[in-house]
N, C-alpha and C positions, 0 to 999 in steps of 0.2 A: 504493500500500500504506500509506503514511504517513497519508493522509487517512482510509482505512478504519479504521486502528488508532485514530486520534483520535476518530472518530465512535463507535467501539465503546466507548472509554473514557468518553466523555460519556454514552452510553446506559446504561452500567453504573452510573455515579454517580446518574443519575436513577432507575434501577431500585432501587438500594439505598435511596435516600431515600424512595421510595414504600413499599417493604417495611417500612421502619422505622416507618411510620405506617399499616400495613395495617389496623389495627383501627378506624381513623377513616374519615371521609368522603373522605379523600385517595385511597384506592384506587378507589372508584367514580368520582371525578372524573377520575383518571388514565385509567381505562378509557374514560370518556366522551370524553376528549380524543383518545385513539387512534381511537375509533370515528368521531369527526368527520372526522379526516384520511383514514381508510380509505374512508369513504363518498364524500368529495369526490374522491378518486383514482379510485374506480370510476365515479362519475358522469361525470367528465372523460373516462374511457376510452370512454364511449358518447355523448359530446357532449351530456350533459344538465346539465352544471355551469353553463351560461349561462342556463338556464331557472330564474329566481329562485324562483318559487312552488314548483316541484318540489324544488329544492335545499333550500329552507327547511323544507318539509314532511318530506322524507326525513331531514334532519339532526335536526330536532326529535323526530321519531319514534324515531330511532336513539339519541340521547343520553338520552331519557327512561327507557330500559330499565335501564342500569347505575345511573343516579342515583337513580331511584325505588326500585330494589331495595335500594340501599345505605341508603336512608332508611326502609326497611320500609313503603313505600307502593306496593307492586306493583299494587294494585287500580286505580290510575290509568293504568297502562301501556296496557292495552287501549283505553280511550276515546281516549287521545292518538294511538295508532297508527291507530285507526279513522278519526279526524279527518284524519290525515295522508294516509291512503289516498284519502279523498274529495277532498282538495285536489289530489292527483296526477291523479285521474280527471277532475275538473272542468277542470283545466288542459289535459289532453289533449283534452277535448271542444272546448275553445275554440281549440286549436292543432293539430287533428288533421292538418292538411296539412303541418305542420312536423315533428312528432315521430311516429315510427312505433311500432307496438305492441311491437316487441322492445325498444326503448329504455325504454318505460314499464314493461313487465314486469320488465326487468332492474333498473330503479330500485327497484321495489317489493320484489323478491326481496332486493336488497342491504339495504334498510331493515329487513327482518325477520330475515334470516339473520345479518348481521354483528353487530348489537348483542346479539342473543340468544346467539350463540356466544361473543362476548367477555365477556358478563356471567357466564358460567360461571367466569371467573377470580375474580370476587367471590364466587360461590357456593362455590367450593372453599375460600376463606378463611373463609367463614361456616359451613362444614359442621361444624366442630368448634372449640370454644373453645380446646382445648389443641393440637390438631394442624392447625389451619387454615393456618398459615403453611407447614408442611411440605407440605400438599396443594397450596398455591398455587405453591410453588417447584417441586414435581414436575410440576405441570401446565404450567408454562412451560419447565422444563428438559427435559421429555419431547419438546418440539419442537426446541429449539435444540441440545441435546446430540446428538441423533440426526443433525442436520444437520452438526454439526462432525465427528462420528465418520464419517459417510458421506464427507465431503470429504477427510479425511486418509487414510482407507482407499482411496478412489478414486485419490488422487494416488500412493499407495504401490504398490498392486497392481491398480488398476482396468484392465481390458482389454475387458470385454464391455459394450456400451452397454445401458442400461436402456430408455430411450425417446428415441432419437436425434432424432426429429422434433419432440419437445416440449422436451426439455432435453438437448442434445448432450453435456454434461459429466458427466451422471449415469451411473454404471455399476452393474452388478449386484453387483459386489464391494463397492462403496461402500454400496449399499442394505443389504446384509447386515451390513456393518461398522457402519452406523448403528443397526441393530436390536440388535446385540450390545452396542454402547456403551451404549445406553439401559438394557438389561437389567442389565448389570454395575453401572452407576452407580446405578441405582435400588436395587439390593440393598445397595450400599456405603453410600448415604445412609441407608437404613433402619437398618442395623446401627449406624452412628455415632450417629444420632439417638436410637435406643432405649437405647443403652448409656451415652452421655455427656451428652446434652442433656435428655432427659426420661425417665429410667428408671422413675420412678414413674407415668408416664402413657404407657408404651410401647404401641404399636399391638398389637392382638390377634395373638398369635403362632401362628396356625393355618397351619403351613407358610408362615411369613412370607416367607422368601427366595424360595420358588417363586412366591408371589403377586406379590411386587414385581418379580421377573424377568419374569413374564408381563405385568404392567402396562407395564413398560418396553418390552418387545418390541412390544406392541400400539400403544403411542404412537409407536414408531419406524416402524411400517407406515403408520398413518393420517397421520402427519406428512408422509411422502413423498407420499401421495395428495393432501394439501392443497397441497404445494409444486408438484406437477405440474399440479394443476387451475388454480392461479393462473398458472403458466407458459403453460398452453394458452390461457387468455384473452388473455394478452399476445401470444402468437404470432398468434392469429386477428385481433387488433386492429392489430398492428404496432408494439407498444410494446417498448422495451428494458427500462424500469423504470416502475413506476407513478408515481413521483415522485422528488424529490431532497432530501427533508427531512433524510435522513441521507446525507451525501456518502460515496460509496464503497459504500453499501449499497442506495440507492434510496429508495423511499417506505415508508410504514407497511405497506402491503399486501405489499411485498417482504419485510419483516421478520416479519410476523405471519400470513403465509399458512398456515404449518403449525400455528400456535397455534389458528387458527380450527377446525381439525379435532381437534387433540390435547386442548385444554382440555375441550370437552364430552365427548369420549370418555373421558378420565380421570375426569371427574365421574360419568359413567354407570357406569364400572368400579367406583369405590369405593362408589357407592351400591348396586350389585348385590352386591358382595363383603361389604361391612360390613352391609348390610341395615338392620335395626332396632337394631343394637348402639348403645348409648349411649356416645358419646365426649365426655367433659367438656372 
């Protein structure tokens, strides 16, 4: 427990440091660093990490997405990713007796899904000049707050297993508790933010509390789906954790599995709800 607490404290310090410079290139670089580790952990899971050409191609294709988006150079992302795909397939053609199609397809899927999903963290921050940091915090908090709410609710009153074969400790009561926790905290954050931090730039108040509660609830649901999906991969591969970069917590995939689902979902949510409204 002590190791877990220390790791959490260090992680929070790093998170606050990144948030303090969220308007600079620091945020895209931080996202790229997380993507590098997540991709390595996933490639290691299917024994592709020792294939240097594939590893380099996937990593380069992955980190190009958040970095180039942060530099407003998105037009170069597709050519780089296309080149990376060709490298992976050429490597497979040369080593088709060593590497199977499922390893190659899994590597390509990770190269595309992981960075594009994580880059929505940067997109949330860039969505609005005034409210970007709020969106960024909600995008991350939507994943982690629900996880905490589910854990404490499950410990307190959890009796009925949610998916015992995938994640034995998750309960239906915890799942509901996570959704409620997200909904309540989203509303509370919006009220505090609108009234104390940026009253002159408050978010559009069209049933704001209802909208924020719905956003929190949706994030709570998809975050659990992300968590269970990552757990299912570990179960089928036979891993306990994806890595040990965060002692007591596991690897980056163990920490950001729910963020992979929540961040893009929340970005899609605010895009649909706010539409073409201009947010300064």
